[in-house]
VOGU-3710 file (C-alpha; in Angstrom, 3 decimals, decimal comma):
1> mryeihcdgl> 0,000/0,000/0,000  1,033/3,604/-0,496  0,870/6,194/2,287  1,393/9,942/2,218  2,334/11,740/5,406  2,128/15,477/5,988  4,319/16,617/8,876  4,842/20,049/10,367  6,363/21,856/13,317  5,668/25,247/14,850
11> tepnpgrgsw> 7,491/27,334/17,429  6,098/30,539/18,875  8,102/32,677/19,517  11,214/31,315/17,834  12,883/29,991/19,959  10,097/29,169/22,373  7,407/26,538/22,933  7,025/24,167/20,025  4,339/21,907/18,661  4,586/19,170/16,049
21> afivfnglgd> 2,129/17,002/14,132  1,741/14,557/11,309  -1,214/13,161/9,372  -1,191/9,887/7,418  -3,292/9,379/4,282  -3,740/6,031/2,539  -3,494/5,558/-1,228  -7,138/6,607/-1,614  -6,519/9,916/0,151  -8,368/8,901/3,319
31> kvfqvsgmmv> -6,948/10,098/6,641  -5,932/6,981/8,588  -3,914/8,420/11,464  -2,916/11,709/13,031  -0,966/12,781/16,090  0,383/15,984/17,574  2,433/16,991/20,574  4,216/19,799/22,374  7,866/20,543/23,079  9,254/22,449/26,066
41> ggvtnnqsey> 10,377/26,056/25,729  13,633/27,053/24,126  13,264/24,991/20,951  13,650/26,476/17,490  11,235/26,122/14,628  13,747/23,886/12,829  13,849/21,568/15,846  10,031/21,388/15,850  10,084/20,579/12,129  12,646/17,838/12,723
51> rsmiealvwa> 10,573/16,426/15,606  7,565/16,007/13,322  9,757/14,305/10,710  11,288/11,959/13,301  7,869/10,950/14,633  6,639/10,325/11,069  9,717/8,196/10,333  9,102/6,124/13,464  5,526/5,514/12,280  6,770/4,637/8,777
61> hekendeiii> 9,118/1,965/10,152  6,122/-0,226/11,007  5,072/-0,114/7,335  8,276/-1,514/5,869  6,458/-3,313/3,031  4,657/-0,156/1,924  5,643/2,874/-0,127  5,750/6,012/2,010  6,149/9,637/0,970  6,631/12,149/3,770
71> ysdsqlvvnq> 5,857/15,751/2,889  7,235/18,675/4,886  7,084/22,408/4,230  10,533/22,841/5,810  13,011/23,277/2,981  15,816/22,942/5,521  14,690/19,528/6,796  13,854/18,149/3,337  17,060/19,365/1,687  19,290/18,241/4,544
81> lngswqvksd> 17,766/14,760/4,717  17,906/14,377/0,931  21,588/15,415/0,935  21,226/18,698/-0,969  22,159/20,914/1,981  24,766/20,469/4,691  23,978/20,615/8,392  25,795/23,692/9,651  23,995/24,267/12,956  25,068/22,429/16,084
91> sirswydnak> 21,571/22,991/17,528  19,999/20,676/14,950  22,851/18,207/14,378  21,417/15,605/16,801  17,934/16,031/15,307  19,334/15,475/11,808  21,382/12,460/12,950  18,316/10,920/14,601  16,165/11,439/11,494  18,893/10,123/9,180
101> dlmeshvkie> 19,243/6,984/11,316  15,490/6,376/10,956  15,432/6,748/7,164  14,646/3,562/5,258  14,607/2,711/1,566  10,797/2,535/1,334  10,474/6,154/2,532  10,841/9,216/0,305  10,877/12,778/1,622  9,542/15,657/-0,439
111> wikgldnqad> 8,867/19,355/0,025  5,309/20,729/-0,015  4,058/24,323/0,053  3,092/25,491/3,524  -0,513/26,201/2,497  -0,825/22,645/1,142  0,530/21,029/4,310  -2,489/19,586/6,078  -0,544/19,055/9,307  -0,198/22,824/9,786
121> eltrlayeke> -3,595/23,151/11,434  -2,813/20,306/13,845  0,324/22,063/15,081  -1,705/25,218/15,687  -4,426/23,339/17,540  -1,867/21,539/19,741  -0,254/24,871/20,572  -3,611/26,478/21,317  -4,667/23,596/23,562  -1,435/23,759/25,581
131> mglyplprqk> -0,961/27,522/25,719  -4,534/28,816/25,489  -3,406/31,032/22,611  -3,675/30,568/18,889  -0,241/31,276/17,346  0,089/33,830/14,588  -3,083/35,527/13,358  -4,980/33,674/10,652  -5,744/35,363/7,364  -8,686/35,190/5,007
141> gqfaatlikr> -8,352/32,433/2,430  -6,097/30,179/4,505  -8,792/27,750/5,591  -9,680/26,608/2,078  -6,069/25,561/1,479  -6,308/23,055/4,333  -9,352/21,333/2,816  -7,683/19,744/-0,173  -9,659/16,702/-1,290  -7,681/13,673/-2,320
//
């Protein structure tokens, strides 16, 4: 079977409290799993993005006989894990190493536009639930982008 995973991380302010999430869709575009969580203060947005990727990779390990594509709107995470960019920051080196160790041949990682990343709303809801505040003001027209039918 084929699965697509949207993963995302959010930190507000940056650095600050972080949230992460991922959503799994099956080959028919049906949502089959989702999870989100919080990270303690002092994390960067890149660390939150890596956390979501790591959690998605852990989930993907259980599906070793399936094709998995993980989508992230973090160009840094996608390009570093795909080998296009070097890791220059000591603050994300361990996150990168952890994610790289979890990579398997049946998993591909690709970049997706932020407005197309369906995990974005989950990170915001996790943050709101924990902090009682909704991070970053929403703008008109953003909601429709999260309702992409598969």
